[in-house]
MIMIDO-689509 format. One line per field, with one value per residue (C-alpha): residue number from 1; residue in three letters; x, y, z. Coordinates in nm, 3 decimals. Example, Ala and Ser with C-alpha at 12.3 -4.5 7.8 and 13.67 -1.06 7.14 Angstrom:
num: 1_2
residu: ALA_SER
X: 1.230_1.367
Y: -0.450_-0.106
Z: 0.780_0.714
This chain:
num: 1_2_3_4_5_6_7_8_9_10_11_12_13_14_15_16_17_18_19_20_21_22_23_24_25_26_27_28_29_30_31_32_33_34_35_36_37_38_39_40_41_42_43_44_45_46_47_48_49_50_51_52_53_54_55_56_57_58_59_60_61_62_63_64_65_66_67_68_69_70_71_72_73_74_75_76_77_78_79_80_81_82_83_84_85_86_87_88_89_90_91_92_93_94_95_96_97_98_99_100_101_102_103_104_105_106_107_108_109_110_111_112_113_114_115_116_117_118_119_120_121_122_123_124_125_126_127_128_129_130_131_132_133_134_135_136_137_138_139_140_141_142_143_144_145_146_147_148_149_150_151_152_153_154_155_156_157_158_159_160_161_162_163_164_165_166_167_168_169_170_171_172_173_174_175_176_177_178_179_180_181_182_183_184_185_186_187_188_189_190_191_192_193_194_195_196_197_198_199_200_201_202_203_204_205_206_207_208_209_210_211_212_213_214_215_216_217_218_219_220_221_222_223_224_225_226_227_228_229_230_231_232_233_234_235_236_237_238_239_240_241_242_243_244_245_246_247_248_249_250_251_252_253_254_255_256_257_258_259_260_261_262_263_264_265_266_267_268_269_270_271_272_273_274_275_276_277_278_279_280_281_282_283_284_285_286_287_288_289_290_291_292_293_294_295_296_297_298_299_300_301
residu: MET_LEU_LEU_CYS_CYS_PHE_LEU_LEU_VAL_THR_ARG_SER_THR_ARG_ALA_GLN_THR_THR_THR_ASP_ALA_LEU_MET_ILE_PRO_GLN_ASN_PHE_TYR_CYS_ALA_GLY_ALA_MET_TYR_THR_THR_ASN_TYR_TRP_THR_ASN_TYR_TRP_GLU_GLY_THR_PHE_LYS_ARG_ASP_ASN_GLY_ASN_ILE_GLY_LYS_LEU_THR_THR_ASN_THR_TYR_SER_PHE_PHE_GLY_ASN_TYR_GLY_ILE_THR_ASN_LYS_LEU_ASP_VAL_LEU_PHE_ASN_ALA_PRO_TYR_VAL_THR_THR_ASN_ALA_SER_ALA_GLY_THR_LEU_LYS_GLY_GLN_HIS_GLY_LEU_GLN_ASP_LEU_THR_LEU_SER_LEU_LYS_TRP_LEU_PRO_TYR_GLN_THR_LYS_ILE_GLY_SER_SER_VAL_LEU_GLY_ALA_TYR_ALA_ILE_LEU_THR_GLY_SER_THR_PRO_LEU_SER_ASN_TYR_GLU_ALA_ASP_PHE_GLN_PRO_MET_SER_ILE_GLY_LEU_HIS_SER_GLN_TRP_ALA_SER_ILE_ARG_ALA_LEU_VAL_ASN_TYR_ARG_LEU_ASP_ARG_PHE_PHE_LEU_ALA_ALA_SER_GLY_GLU_TYR_ILE_ARG_ARG_GLY_ASP_ILE_ASN_ILE_ASP_ARG_ASN_SER_TYR_TYR_THR_THR_HIS_LEU_ILE_TYR_GLY_ASN_ARG_VAL_ASP_ILE_PRO_ASN_GLY_ASN_ASN_TRP_LEU_ILE_SER_SER_GLY_TYR_ARG_SER_ILE_HIS_PHE_ASN_ALA_GLU_ALA_THR_LEU_GLN_GLN_THR_THR_SER_LEU_GLY_GLY_PHE_ASP_ILE_ARG_LYS_ASN_ASP_MET_PRO_PHE_PRO_SER_ASN_THR_MET_ASN_TRP_THR_MET_ALA_GLY_VAL_MET_PHE_LYS_TYR_SER_PHE_ASP_ARG_VAL_SER_GLY_LEU_GLU_LEU_THR_ALA_GLY_GLY_ASP_TYR_VAL_LEU_LYS_GLY_ARG_ASN_VAL_GLY_GLN_ALA_THR_THR_ILE_PHE_GLY_GLY_VAL_LEU_TYR_LEU_PHE_ASN_PHE_SER_LYS_ASN_LYS_PRO_LYS_SER
X: 1.376_1.460_1.418_1.556_1.366_1.106_1.119_1.485_1.605_1.911_2.166_2.444_2.691_2.557_2.808_2.635_2.303_1.936_1.908_2.187_2.270_2.596_2.631_2.892_3.037_2.981_3.176_3.281_3.194_3.187_3.210_3.183_3.127_2.949_2.905_2.604_2.499_2.154_2.036_1.752_1.617_1.304_1.032_0.689_0.388_0.156_0.236_0.326_0.702_0.825_1.096_1.059_1.240_1.180_1.392_1.636_1.860_1.788_2.090_2.081_2.407_2.410_2.694_2.619_2.783_2.682_2.776_2.697_2.769_2.746_2.548_2.575_2.680_2.312_2.194_2.329_2.231_2.281_2.247_2.267_2.271_2.289_2.351_2.167_2.184_1.960_2.009_1.823_2.018_1.736_1.454_1.427_1.370_1.636_1.816_1.790_2.049_2.070_2.065_1.792_1.673_1.833_1.769_1.815_1.782_1.796_1.904_1.840_1.945_1.695_1.755_2.049_2.117_2.361_2.229_2.523_2.783_2.530_2.390_2.033_1.958_1.647_1.668_1.431_1.506_1.320_1.391_1.275_1.352_1.294_1.391_1.712_1.629_1.331_1.363_1.067_0.889_0.635_0.885_0.909_1.123_1.378_1.311_1.572_1.305_0.947_1.002_0.794_0.863_0.843_0.902_0.944_0.983_1.174_1.202_1.504_1.605_1.959_2.092_2.468_2.654_3.032_3.101_2.781_2.454_2.091_1.873_1.517_1.342_1.014_0.948_0.641_0.685_0.454_0.484_0.359_0.162_0.336_0.238_0.298_0.309_-0.029_-0.391_-0.535_-0.416_-0.556_-0.503_-0.798_-1.018_-0.974_-0.858_-0.879_-0.593_-0.217_-0.189_-0.087_-0.134_0.183_0.102_0.254_0.453_0.617_0.940_1.072_1.432_1.619_1.997_2.260_2.636_2.977_3.139_3.492_3.711_3.851_3.603_3.226_3.015_2.636_2.346_2.005_1.653_1.397_1.052_0.896_0.520_0.310_-0.006_-0.212_-0.156_-0.244_-0.077_0.091_-0.156_-0.065_0.209_0.182_0.453_0.480_0.335_0.457_0.155_0.188_0.197_0.566_0.642_0.961_1.152_1.529_1.830_2.177_2.525_2.767_3.136_3.338_3.708_3.868_4.239_4.471_4.760_4.531_4.305_3.951_3.966_3.708_3.614_3.273_3.119_2.825_2.516_2.144_1.910_1.531_1.382_1.022_0.817_0.515_0.551_0.928_1.232_1.416_1.721_2.077_2.256_2.631_2.784_3.121_3.250_3.505_3.448_3.664_3.599_3.699_3.743_3.640_3.641_3.867_3.953_4.112_4.036_4.318_4.156
Y: -1.022_-0.983_-0.744_-0.420_-0.312_-0.552_-0.747_-0.829_-0.743_-0.948_-0.766_-0.924_-0.734_-0.492_-0.624_-0.859_-0.890_-0.897_-0.517_-0.411_-0.443_-0.635_-0.986_-1.257_-1.398_-1.761_-2.009_-1.741_-1.771_-1.485_-1.592_-1.354_-1.292_-0.989_-0.845_-0.618_-0.436_-0.278_-0.076_0.151_0.319_0.490_0.314_0.378_0.228_0.263_0.621_0.731_0.759_0.661_0.489_0.198_0.166_-0.211_-0.244_0.047_0.004_-0.300_-0.431_-0.698_-0.846_-1.053_-1.272_-1.360_-1.613_-1.580_-1.673_-1.595_-1.823_-1.735_-2.009_-1.807_-1.449_-1.350_-1.584_-1.595_-1.799_-1.645_-1.774_-1.625_-1.797_-1.560_-1.622_-1.360_-1.238_-0.987_-0.802_-0.535_-0.299_-0.268_-0.474_-0.850_-0.969_-1.224_-1.188_-1.463_-1.617_-1.879_-1.953_-1.751_-1.820_-1.965_-1.740_-1.849_-1.621_-1.643_-1.321_-1.289_-1.024_-1.070_-0.735_-0.501_-0.243_0.037_0.388_0.589_0.581_0.459_0.116_0.028_-0.306_-0.480_-0.754_-1.004_-1.157_-1.449_-1.517_-1.774_-1.821_-2.085_-2.098_-2.280_-2.340_-2.368_-2.019_-1.851_-1.590_-1.489_-1.300_-0.961_-0.755_-1.006_-1.275_-1.324_-1.338_-1.424_-1.796_-1.755_-1.908_-1.642_-1.578_-1.257_-1.131_-0.811_-0.610_-0.381_-0.125_0.017_0.305_0.356_0.647_0.606_0.526_0.672_0.484_0.525_0.225_0.165_-0.154_-0.284_-0.608_-0.806_-1.033_-1.327_-1.456_-1.784_-1.834_-1.941_-2.139_-1.997_-2.164_-2.050_-2.148_-1.799_-1.444_-1.096_-0.878_-0.643_-0.924_-1.248_-1.547_-1.903_-2.101_-2.091_-2.011_-1.653_-1.486_-1.290_-0.997_-0.981_-0.674_-0.470_-0.276_-0.011_0.106_0.384_0.384_0.601_0.621_0.569_0.242_0.184_-0.126_-0.067_0.160_0.175_0.432_0.409_0.590_0.428_0.522_0.248_0.196_-0.129_-0.156_-0.431_-0.522_-0.590_-0.638_-0.411_-0.157_-0.236_-0.163_0.099_-0.034_-0.383_-0.602_-0.618_-0.924_-1.113_-1.003_-0.630_-0.383_-0.297_-0.004_0.197_0.438_0.401_0.581_0.433_0.438_0.165_0.167_-0.114_-0.141_-0.407_-0.476_-0.470_-0.672_-0.942_-1.015_-1.107_-0.963_-0.695_-0.504_-0.344_-0.124_0.108_0.187_0.269_0.482_0.456_0.797_0.714_0.406_0.235_-0.034_-0.049_0.094_0.400_0.189_0.265_-0.013_-0.043_-0.326_-0.439_-0.747_-0.919_-1.092_-1.306_-1.389_-1.739_-1.816_-2.172_-2.100_-2.313_-2.010_-1.757_-1.396_-1.153_-0.892
Z: 0.105_0.278_0.455_0.993_1.296_1.437_1.112_1.070_0.721_0.649_0.441_0.247_0.034_-0.225_-0.479_-0.721_-0.534_-0.624_-0.605_-0.843_-1.213_-1.169_-1.313_-1.252_-1.579_-1.669_-1.450_-1.204_-0.835_-0.585_-0.219_0.072_0.441_0.587_0.935_0.994_1.310_1.336_1.636_1.746_2.059_1.924_1.728_1.581_1.761_1.465_1.363_1.718_1.770_2.117_2.320_2.564_2.897_2.897_2.582_2.588_2.284_2.070_1.878_1.608_1.479_1.160_1.030_0.668_0.439_0.076_-0.277_-0.639_-0.936_-1.304_-1.479_-1.801_-1.867_-1.831_-1.554_-1.196_-0.891_-0.545_-0.188_0.161_0.503_0.807_1.176_1.385_1.746_1.926_2.254_2.454_2.680_2.938_3.084_3.125_2.766_2.674_2.342_2.081_1.850_1.576_1.206_1.039_0.680_0.366_0.067_-0.296_-0.600_-0.978_-1.150_-1.525_-1.777_-2.066_-2.236_-2.281_-2.550_-2.627_-2.681_-2.811_-2.533_-2.272_-2.185_-2.085_-1.920_-1.783_-1.519_-1.359_-1.017_-0.857_-0.487_-0.234_0.137_0.405_0.775_0.865_1.232_1.463_1.610_1.782_1.569_1.836_2.052_1.881_1.882_2.020_1.760_1.487_1.213_1.121_1.047_0.731_0.393_0.125_-0.245_-0.441_-0.795_-0.874_-1.197_-1.230_-1.494_-1.505_-1.716_-1.733_-1.892_-1.882_-1.512_-1.369_-1.334_-1.232_-1.144_-1.028_-0.922_-0.784_-0.596_-0.486_-0.181_-0.107_0.252_0.394_0.716_1.039_1.348_1.697_2.042_2.176_2.118_2.070_2.003_1.943_1.636_1.581_1.714_1.907_1.701_1.834_1.682_1.637_1.266_1.182_0.844_0.761_0.527_0.181_0.082_-0.188_-0.219_-0.450_-0.468_-0.649_-0.661_-0.826_-0.815_-0.969_-1.080_-1.201_-1.214_-0.864_-0.683_-0.650_-0.464_-0.446_-0.276_-0.233_-0.131_-0.075_0.068_0.194_0.248_0.408_0.218_0.528_0.900_1.192_1.423_1.755_2.034_2.294_2.527_2.377_2.226_1.846_1.672_1.360_1.151_1.231_0.945_0.897_0.666_0.636_0.412_0.427_0.277_0.251_0.100_-0.008_-0.103_-0.260_-0.340_-0.562_-0.518_-0.818_-0.671_-0.529_-0.823_-0.720_-0.366_-0.277_0.038_0.086_0.357_0.406_0.606_0.610_0.820_0.855_0.776_0.868_0.942_1.092_1.361_1.312_1.488_1.362_1.296_1.196_1.007_0.949_0.748_0.616_0.441_0.223_-0.112_-0.336_-0.701_-0.819_-1.188_-1.281_-1.652_-1.873_-2.084_-1.849_-1.956_-2.015_-1.789
């Protein structure tokens, strides 16, 4: 869902997303804008870590506009629409830019129970994505995405004790095939045709941190694995159907203002610890959110 490096993983705010245990109340709407910069110099060609003088430093900037609406207190709908730019500091490869993919999600809280002073909740998240523009996928690593339609299902369990929490989730991602602008290509063998099979994938994520009314702090560790694909050949360009695996650690902070009710600021970052056919990327993000109350009965707090 996603999803840095050769395969651009678009990140929106961590507040009320498909990877956390936060829900928007019924008839509330959270709107936001996020800026993300992602850059790397070294990458893994298969399992071999190297740099590339024809690329230098690859930078991807993402400008995301997203929203989350509470259909009920236990069912939210979320969307994200990013504009992406890429740029290499060396060589002759031209950076790309444009609208990437529209992502829609349904987030459901089917089970929640109190255990003494703690709370245990189980969530199910269904997500789908489709390209918003006719960008070129077969121009890695300069492409802004894979131009593949995909769907995923995520299960999430969250345990909260007072203001501290621990959460774990697992996701299966089903990706559709794409068409490229050539009549043949080589993977591990020569293929005559322009249709490319994009491998499916899975993701697991563990997060822990502190949440209060005005301040949140969270640390995450996640791993994404391709269920298929092949390695980048020596000194060759990456290809959309490459295996792309990575393990990434990150932090996120969020502050909610008291005097301006509904206004929130969020910031954080991630770093790829190890990978396969991806860049060792550093990601930094920051954004602003505002919570609108469309409920007829205004809450006291």
